[in-house]
Residue, then its C-alpha position, 0 to 999 in steps of 0.5 A: m426653572g426656579n418658579r415652576l409649581p408641581s403639575a397638579t397645582l398648575t392643572l388646577l389654576l388651569a382649570g380655574s382660570p376664566l379660558l372662555t368667554s361668554p358666547a356672546a361676546a366671542q361672538a362679537r368678535l369674530p367675522r359676522r360670517f364665520d360660522a357660514d364660511v367654515a361650511r362651505a370651505l368645508r364644502e368647496f375643499q370637500v373636507p368632512g370636518a373641522a376643528i377650530a380653537i382662537v385665542k386674544d390677549g390670554r382668553v379662549v374667543l371660540a372652540k369649536g367644530y364643525g361637520v362631521r368626524r366620519l363620513g356617512d355618520p352624522t356625529p358631529v366634529d365638537a371641541h373635543t374631537l381628535f385629529q392627528i396634527a402631525s407636523n405641529t408636534k415638532a413645536f411640541a418637541t423643541a419646546c421639550l429641548a428648550l425646558l432642558a436648555d433651561s435646566g442646563k441640560l444641553a444647549w442649541v450649539d452642543r454637538v448630536t454625538k455628545y448624545l447620540p454617540d451613533f448618529q451619522l450621515a453620510d459625510p463624516w465632518v457634516t456628522r462631526e459639527f452637527t448640532i442640535e440647533d441642526l437636527v431641527t432647523h432643516r438645513s442638514g445637506l438632506g434632501l426635501g423628505a429625506g428618509d420619510l419612506l423608511w417611517l411611512h406605514s413600515t415595521y421600523g423602529r425609531a433607532e433603526i430609521i434614525r441610524r439608516l440615514r446614514a445613507a441619504p444622500p446630500v443634494s447640498s452643501f451643509r448648512s446652504q439650503y433648506a430641505y424639510d426633514n422629519v427623521l431629524y427631528a426624530a433623532a432630536g426626540e431621543i435627545v431627551p432620554a439621552v439627557t433624562g432617561k424618560t423617553w420623549e412621549t413620557f417627558v412631552r406627558d410629564r412636563i408639557l400635557t399634564p401642567l396644561g391640562m391636556t387630558e385630551t391628548r394623545v402621544g400617538v396612535a397607540d396610546l389611544r383608547p376605547g371610545d375617543p372621540f377620533a376623526a377618521p381620515h379622508a381624501v380624494l380618490d378617483g374623485r370621490l372622497q373616501i376614507v383612507p388607511l390612517d398613517t402611523v407616525d410612532n415609530i419618529a413621534p417628536a416629528a408628528a405624532l401627536i392627536s390632540s382636539v381644540t380644547d386642548l390646543s387652545r391651551w397650548l396656543l396661549v402658553q406659547l404666547d405668554s412665553g412660556r408662561a401658564g398662570v402664574a407658573r412658567l414651563w419655560t423662559a422668555r428667552r426659550t421663546r425668543e429662540m423658537w420665534s428667531a429664524q435661523t434658517i432663511l426661506p426662499i420666497a416664489d411668488p405666489d399664484p395670482p389669486l394669492a399675490a397678496l400673500r407674499p411675504n417679506f420674510a420666510a425664515y424658520g425658527l425651532g419648531w416654528r415658520l417665520r413670516d410677516y402678513r400685513g406688517h405682522k410678525i406671524v409664528w406659524h406652521t403646518g401639519a399634514l397626514a394622510g387624510m389630515a391637515s391643521r395649522t396652528t398660527l401665532v401672532p405675537d404683538q396681537r396676543l392672537g392664536i389660531v388652531i384649525l384641524t381637519n379631517g381631510e388632505n385639502d390644506d387650502a381649507h385651513d389656510a383660507l379660513t386662517y386669513e379671514l380671521l388674520d384680517h378681521f383680526f387685523g381690521a383689514p377688508a375683506t377678502d374671499w379667501i376660500k374663493a382665491f385659495d380655490d382659484a389658485s388650485q383649480q391653476t395648480r391643478s389644470q397645470v398638473d393635468s396638462a402636464l400629464r397629458v403630455a407625458r402620456r402623449t411622447r409614452d411610447s407605448t409599443a416600446g416593449p421591456s428589454l427583458p421577458l418581466a421573469r428577468y426582472a423579479g429578485r431580491y434587491t437592496d437599497a443601502l437607506y431603505g433596506d430590501a425589497t423584492i419583485t415576483l412574478e404573480q399570474g403575468t405580472l410584476v408585483l413590487r414590495f417594500s419589505r418592512s412597509p405592508a402597505f407598499v404592495g404594488d403591481l407593476a403595469h408596463w409603461q415604456y422600455d424598461t420603465f413601469r408604474t407601480g399601482w398601488r394596491t393600498p389607497n392613497l400611496a403616490d404611484a411611481f415610476v420604476t426604472f431598470d437600468l441594464n448592463p450591456d449583457g442584460s443584467i439588471v444594475q439597480f432600478r430606481m424610482a421617482a414619483v407621478s405626479p408633479l403633486a405628490d407629497f415629498s415624503f414619497d422620496y422615491q428619488d433617493l432610492r436605488f435598488v440593486p440586485a442582493a447579490d451585487a449588495g453583498g447579500g443584502g448588506g448595501g452598497r449605493r452606487 
């Protein structure tokens, strides 16, 4: 990289640079009612708090908090409040790889097995041809969210999660379709220690966070320190906004684990918009920025709901850790992030030298989307649109459609069609080649399902109809699933399958990929998908 300065020197350069405009100048560059609109968005979308950073032309226009960190606690969100940024971590992961590409340690087109000899997918040819670029562009042929239940609230380590992905069934041919995947980003992160001998966490801290002076950022939940100003996650459950259990994603850290503030992320926006340059130093070359912001996988374009029709892009693609699209004639480089009770969005407009990041401690991503488009319209000089109302109207239409579908499902349910077997016959140990073991026990007349490596996934099975039951997970904010048993002619159990109940369930609840067979049929738990 040649002109890269020592980390301490670069940090001092950034710390001494004029990152913040005066309050009066900053306010003059924002929409007139922006603070009021943020408050309205938080109310409308039931989000307790948000933090927003805006950079323009190499300077920070805004770094500010709104609302509260925790429901029932008046402590306000400020520019230093920490939020999980979830999949906005992915751009940090690809930046790490870009640094190694600049130093000649790897190339995007290198085969993964060159660095991770044990890496394997279901198809041997795909395994052999799989490149580093394939790891980060969501075109593997696997299904949407494949393998997510391996990390979600689980005790599996990163190496085992990656190893188990070889049992994930492909749903399309290699490189033919877009399907978002987190576990492959965990594998991308493992390229770093294979090349450098440092963990991904250490490398991202040493080569990106510390040089940029991002001292508030944590590389995972395990990195949080006593007294850190961390925002609690919130979601609407049973019609009421409440705090929900924290998603810990340290086991796939390169995909989603970073925790940060808008103070720190404003520095990230600046270095991105300056193509890897920070002050007089450079983290990565402009060539790498062009690569990360270039289309690699074409995304399908669907017609938005009518209230959002103006947001239909002319092109949509995925780059290297970034989504790409156009809006009002400008190329937009962006990404979102979502975990339980947390939602965030990063937006870059290269030709305007404009960057926006919005972090929230609520699950409703309509809040950050509406505010982002309000800001884009303002900076583009476009006519103002009430995006808060537009996103709320679209959300209500979607909710109405989903409620209608659920009513149809309830109406067509045959509650008189009882199970084929006595409940005790469904109990036992089961195994899935992808996930591992699960048990079903009969407790006080109720079947209870437990995922062996995911303590949060304990659910009471309520009979739905025939040999289908519905989970009632005891941990809040987990998507309920239908559990359907398939039987042999003699009444013995072939397997049980799962499917999310709600069409709105997050794709990380990839129940559809699981086929649990009785453990004895799988050779004592060794696998054996049928």
